[in-house]
C-alpha positions as CSV (number, residue, x, y, z in Angstrom):
1,M,45.2,-60.7,-44.3
2,T,42.9,-60.5,-41.3
3,A,43.8,-59.8,-37.7
4,S,43.5,-63.5,-37.1
5,D,46.0,-64.3,-39.8
6,M,48.6,-62.1,-38.4
7,P,51.5,-63.8,-36.3
8,I,51.1,-63.8,-32.6
9,Q,53.0,-60.5,-31.4
10,G,53.0,-57.7,-28.7
11,P,51.6,-58.7,-25.3
12,T,50.6,-62.1,-26.5
13,Q,53.9,-63.0,-28.1
14,I,54.9,-66.6,-27.1
15,E,58.6,-67.1,-25.7
16,P,60.6,-68.7,-28.4
17,G,60.5,-72.6,-28.0
18,L,57.6,-72.4,-25.5
19,F,54.9,-72.9,-28.4
20,A,56.9,-75.9,-29.6
21,R,57.1,-77.3,-26.1
22,R,53.6,-76.9,-25.3
23,L,52.5,-78.3,-28.8
24,E,54.7,-81.4,-28.1
25,E,53.0,-81.7,-24.6
26,L,49.7,-82.0,-26.3
27,F,50.9,-84.7,-28.7
28,R,52.3,-86.6,-25.8
29,T,49.4,-86.3,-23.5
30,V,46.1,-85.7,-25.2
31,P,44.3,-89.0,-26.1
32,G,42.7,-89.4,-29.4
33,P,39.1,-91.1,-29.7
34,N,40.8,-94.5,-29.6
35,G,42.9,-93.6,-26.5
36,R,46.1,-93.4,-28.3
37,A,48.1,-90.2,-28.9
38,Y,47.2,-88.1,-32.0
39,S,49.5,-88.1,-35.1
40,A,50.5,-84.9,-36.9
41,K,48.4,-85.9,-39.8
42,A,45.2,-86.3,-37.6
43,I,45.6,-83.0,-35.9
44,A,46.2,-81.4,-39.4
45,Q,43.1,-83.0,-40.7
46,R,40.9,-82.4,-37.7
47,S,41.9,-78.6,-37.7
48,T,41.3,-78.4,-41.4
49,E,37.7,-80.0,-40.9
50,M,37.0,-77.5,-38.1
51,G,37.7,-74.6,-40.8
52,F,41.3,-73.8,-39.7
53,R,43.4,-74.9,-42.9
54,L,46.6,-76.6,-41.4
55,G,49.2,-78.7,-43.3
56,E,50.9,-81.6,-41.8
57,S,54.4,-80.4,-42.8
58,Y,53.8,-77.0,-41.2
59,L,52.4,-78.6,-37.9
60,S,55.6,-80.6,-38.0
61,Q,57.7,-77.5,-38.3
62,L,55.8,-76.0,-35.4
63,R,56.2,-78.9,-33.3
64,S,60.0,-79.2,-34.0
65,G,60.4,-75.4,-33.4
66,K,61.7,-74.9,-36.8
67,A,58.6,-72.7,-37.5
68,K,58.4,-70.2,-34.8
69,S,55.8,-67.6,-35.5
70,P,52.3,-69.2,-36.0
71,S,49.3,-67.0,-36.8
72,F,46.6,-66.7,-34.1
73,R,44.4,-68.6,-36.6
74,T,46.9,-71.4,-36.8
75,V,47.0,-71.5,-32.8
76,E,43.1,-71.5,-32.8
77,G,43.1,-74.5,-35.3
78,I,45.6,-76.5,-33.3
79,S,43.7,-75.7,-30.0
80,A,40.4,-76.6,-31.6
81,A,41.8,-79.9,-33.1
82,F,43.1,-80.9,-29.7
83,G,40.1,-79.7,-27.9
84,V,41.9,-77.3,-25.5
85,D,41.5,-73.7,-24.9
86,V,43.7,-71.5,-27.2
87,H,45.0,-69.8,-24.0
88,Y,47.0,-72.9,-23.3
89,F,49.7,-71.6,-25.5
90,L,49.6,-68.1,-24.3
91,E,49.2,-68.1,-20.4
92,D,50.8,-70.1,-17.8
93,R,47.5,-70.3,-15.6
94,A,45.5,-71.5,-18.7
95,A,48.4,-73.9,-19.6
96,Q,48.1,-75.5,-16.0
97,R,44.2,-75.7,-16.3
98,T,44.6,-77.4,-19.6
99,R,47.1,-79.8,-18.1
100,D,44.6,-80.7,-15.4
101,E,42.0,-81.2,-18.0
102,I,44.2,-83.4,-20.0
103,D,44.9,-85.5,-16.9
104,L,41.1,-86.0,-16.5
105,M,40.6,-86.8,-20.2
106,R,43.4,-89.5,-19.8
107,L,41.6,-90.9,-16.8
108,Q,38.1,-90.9,-18.7
109,A,39.9,-92.7,-21.7
110,D,41.4,-95.4,-19.5
111,T,38.8,-97.8,-18.9
112,N,40.9,-99.9,-16.5
113,V,41.2,-96.8,-14.2
114,Q,37.4,-96.2,-14.5
115,L,36.8,-99.9,-13.7
116,A,39.1,-99.7,-10.7
117,A,37.2,-96.6,-9.4
118,F,33.9,-98.3,-9.8
119,R,35.0,-101.3,-7.9
120,L,35.8,-99.1,-4.9
121,A,32.1,-98.0,-4.8
122,G,30.4,-99.5,-1.7
123,L,33.5,-100.5,0.2
124,S,34.2,-99.5,3.7
125,S,36.2,-96.3,4.3
126,D,38.9,-98.5,5.9
127,S,39.1,-100.8,2.8
128,V,39.3,-97.6,0.5
129,T,42.2,-96.5,2.7
130,V,44.0,-99.9,2.2
131,V,43.6,-99.7,-1.5
132,N,44.8,-96.2,-1.7
133,E,48.0,-97.2,0.4
134,L,48.6,-100.1,-2.0
135,I,48.3,-97.8,-5.0
136,K,51.0,-95.5,-3.3
137,V,53.3,-98.4,-2.9
138,L,52.8,-99.5,-6.6
139,R,53.4,-96.0,-8.0
140,V,56.7,-95.8,-5.8
141,Q,57.6,-99.2,-7.2
142,Q,57.2,-97.9,-10.7
143,G,59.3,-94.8,-10.2
144,L,56.5,-92.5,-9.7
145,P,55.8,-90.2,-6.8
146,A,53.5,-91.9,-4.1
147,D,50.8,-89.2,-5.0
148,P,50.4,-87.4,-8.4
149,P,51.8,-83.9,-8.2
150,D,48.3,-82.2,-8.4
151,L,47.0,-84.4,-5.7
152,A,49.9,-83.8,-3.4
153,A,49.9,-80.1,-4.0
154,G,46.0,-80.1,-3.2
155,G,46.7,-81.6,0.3
156,A,44.2,-84.3,-0.4
157,A,43.4,-86.3,2.7
158,D,44.6,-90.0,3.1
């Protein structure tokens, strides 16, 4: 058994349940090539194709929290299959950075969002402000915060 096959332990040990929650978050939020969420079968297959053998049933056990101690090699394979940094599972700062990257991937995968952004190009500053205010109203009507949390925390100008 090599070091990369050993379960994660010591200073990098993952809090019980945290791995499953973060894995589930990836399944919920990372868009696949078709823009839809990945299936466990697709992630297991991608991981295996990348040289990290991973079975669909074991992945499902990790996802549900029934399996709790993945080897570092397994974590590497899952990370590679989703296209995220392995530290996403190990560090809070890396997890937040990965969430930000996922948000960007979702925006890039959504052609309607891209189309709306491209249509703003060339409009006056006042017109862009009106559109931004309309977007805030629509977000609130749909039960969302007026601004996405990362935008509100960043103190973006209106």
